[in-house]
MARLUM-31001 format. One record per residue: x, y, z of N, C-alpha, C in turn; residue number from 1. Coordinates in steps of 0.2 Angstrom, whole numbers, always signed. Each point is the difference from the previous one (the first is absolute). Layout:
N
   n_c1   n_c2   n_c3  ca_c1  ca_c2  ca_c3   c_c1   c_c2   c_c3  num
      X      Y      Z      X      Y      Z      X      Y      Z  NUM
...
% end
This chain:
88
   n_c1   n_c2   n_c3  ca_c1  ca_c2  ca_c3   c_c1   c_c2   c_c3  num
    +35   +121    +90     -6     +0     -4     +1     +8     -4    1
     +6     +3     +3     +0     +7     -2     +4     -2     -6    2
     +6     -3     +0     +3     -2     -8     -5     -1     -5    3
     -5     -6     +3     -3     -1     -6     -4     +7     -4    4
     -2     +1     +3     -4     +6     -1     +3     +7     -4    5
     +5     -2     +2     +6     +3     -4     +3     +0     -6    6
     +1     -7     -1     +1     -4     -5     -7     +1     -5    7
     -5     -1     +2     -6     +1     -6     -3     +7     +1    8
     +5     +5     +1     -1     +7     -1     +3     +3     -7    9
     +4     -5     -2     +2     +0     -7     -5     -1     -7   10
     -2     +2     -6     -2     +0     -6     +1     -7     -4   11
     +7     +1     +1     +3     -5     -4     +0     -7     +3   12
     -1     +0     +8     +0     -6     +3     -7     -5     +0   13
     -4     +7     +1     -8     -3     -2     +0     -3     -4   14
     +3     +5     -7     -1     -5     -8     +4     -9     +2   15
     +7     +2     +3     +2     -7     -1     -5     -8     +3   16
     -1     +4     +6     -5     -4     +5     -8     -2     -5   17
     -4     +5     -5     -4     -2     -4     +1     -6     -4   18
     +7     +1     -2     +3     -4     -6     +1     -7     +3   19
     +3     +1     +4     +0     -8     +7     -5     -1     +2   20
     -4     +2     -3     -9     -3     +2     -1     -6     -3   21
     -1     +5     -6     +1     -6     -8     +1     -6     +0   22
     +9     +1     +2     +3     -7     -1     +8     +2     +1   23
     +4     -5     +4     +7     +3     -1     +4     +2     -5   24
     +5     +4     +1     +3     +1     -6     +7     +2     +3   25
     +5     +2     -6     +7     +0     -3     -1     +8     +4   26
     +9     +0     +0     +3     +8     -2     -6     +5     -5   27
     +4     -7     -5     +1     +2     -7    -10     -1     -3   28
     -6     +0     +2     -5     -1     -2     -3     +5     +5   29
     +3     +4     +6     -3     +3     +4     +0    +10     -3   30
     +8     -2     -5     +2     +5     -1     -2     +2     -5   31
     -5     -1     -4     -3     -2     -6     -6     +4     +1   32
     -1     +0     +5     -7     +7     +2     +2     +4     +3   33
     +5     -2     -2     +5    +11     +5     +2     +5     -3   34
     +3     +7     +1     +6     +4     -3     +3     +2     +3   35
     +4     -4     +4     +7     +2     +6     +3     -7     -2   36
     +5     +3     +2     +7     -5     -1     +0     -8     +6   37
     +2     -4     -3     +3     -7     +3     +2     +3     +8   38
     +4     +2     +0     +4     +2     +7     -8     +5     +4   39
     -3     +5     -4     -6     +1     +4     -6     -5     +3   40
     -1     -6     -2     -4     -4     -5     +2     -6    +12   41
     +8     +1     -2     +3     -5     +3     -1     +2     +7   42
     +1     +7     +0     -1     +5     +8     -6     -3     +3   43
     -5     +1     -5     -8     +0     +2     -4     -9     +2   44
     +7     -4     -5     -2     -8     +4     +2     +3     +4   45
     +5     +0     +5     +6     -2     +5     -6     +5     +4   46
     -1     +9     +1     -6     -2     +5     -5     -5     +1   47
     -6     -1     -5     -1     -6     +2     +0     -6     +1   48
     +5     -2     +2     +4     -8     +2     +1     +5     +6   49
     +3     +5     +0     +2     +3    +10     -6     -2     +3   50
     -5     +1     -2     -6     -2     +3     -3     -4     +1   51
     +3     -7     -4     -5     -3     -2     -6     +0     -4   52
     -2     +2     -6     -7     +3     -1     +2     -6     -8   53
     +7     -1     -1     +0     -3     -7     +5     -6     +2   54
     +2     -5     -1     +4     -4     +0     +4     -1     -9   55
     +8     -4     +0     -2     -2     -6     +6     -8     +2   56
     -1     -3     -6     +3     -7     -2     +4     +1     -6   57
     +7     -4     +2     +1     -1     -8     -2     -5     -3   58
     -1     +2     -9     -1     -5     -2     +5     -3     -5   59
     +6     -4     -1     +3     +2     -7     +4     +7     +2   60
     +2     +2     -4     +3     +6     -1     -4     +7     +1   61
     -7     +0     +2     -2     +4     +2     -3     +0     +7   62
     -3     +7     +2     -3     -3     +6     -8     +6     +1   63
     -5     -5     +3     -6     +2     +0     -2     +2     +7   64
     -5     +6     -2     -2     +3     +4     -8     -3     +2   65
     -3     +1     +5     -6     -1     +2     -4     +2     +8   66
     -4     +1     +2     -3     +2     +2     +1     -4     +4   67
     -1     +6     +6     +1     -7     +9     -5     +1     +3   68
     -5     -3     -2     -8     -1     +2     +1     +0     +6   69
     +2     -5     +6     -1     +1     +6     +0     +8     +4   70
     +7     +3     -4     +0     +7     +4     -5     +5     +0   71
     -5     +0     -7     -5     +3     -2     -5     -3     +5   72
     +0     -5     +1     -5     -4     +4     -1     +4     +8   73
    +10     -3     +2     -2     +4     +7     -3     +8     -1   74
     +5     +5     -4     -2    +10     -1     -8     -2     +2   75
     -3     -5     -4     -8     +1     +0     -4     -1     +7   76
     +4     -5     +1     -3     -2     +9     +0     +7     +3   77
     +8     +2     +3     +0     +6     +3     -3     +5     +0   78
     -2     +0    -10     -6     +8     -2     -5     -2     +7   79
     -3     -3     -4     -8     -5     +2     +2     -1     +9   80
     +5     +2     +2     -3     +0     +8     +2     +6     +1   81
     +2     +4     -2     +0     +9     +2     -8     +3     -3   82
     -4     -4     -5     -5     +5     -2     -5     -5     +6   83
     +0     -6     +1     -2     -4     +2     -2     +3     +6   84
     +3     +3     +5     +3     +2     +9     -6     +7     -2   85
     -1     +3     -5     -2     +8     -1     -5     -2     -2   86
     -5     -6     -2     -5     -1     -1     -8     -1     +7   87
     +7     +2     +4     -3     -3     +7     -8     +8     +2   88
% end
């Protein structure tokens, strides 16, 4: 879980997740919302993929990214367990 929180500590990666919360997007569509290089965006996407917060799927010549909702649900369950233990 440390790696997940480390991935979430960057404002660009948080913005990527916010965008993907609305809909699946290609790299080009995501890049339109940033003033960073394509290489920098690819680096951020790679970090998010390595901790399974996003998944990619090739559709024709484009790769589309989407949130991995099941991982977010698991994280929320883990956080909920932590806080529920402390409510006694």
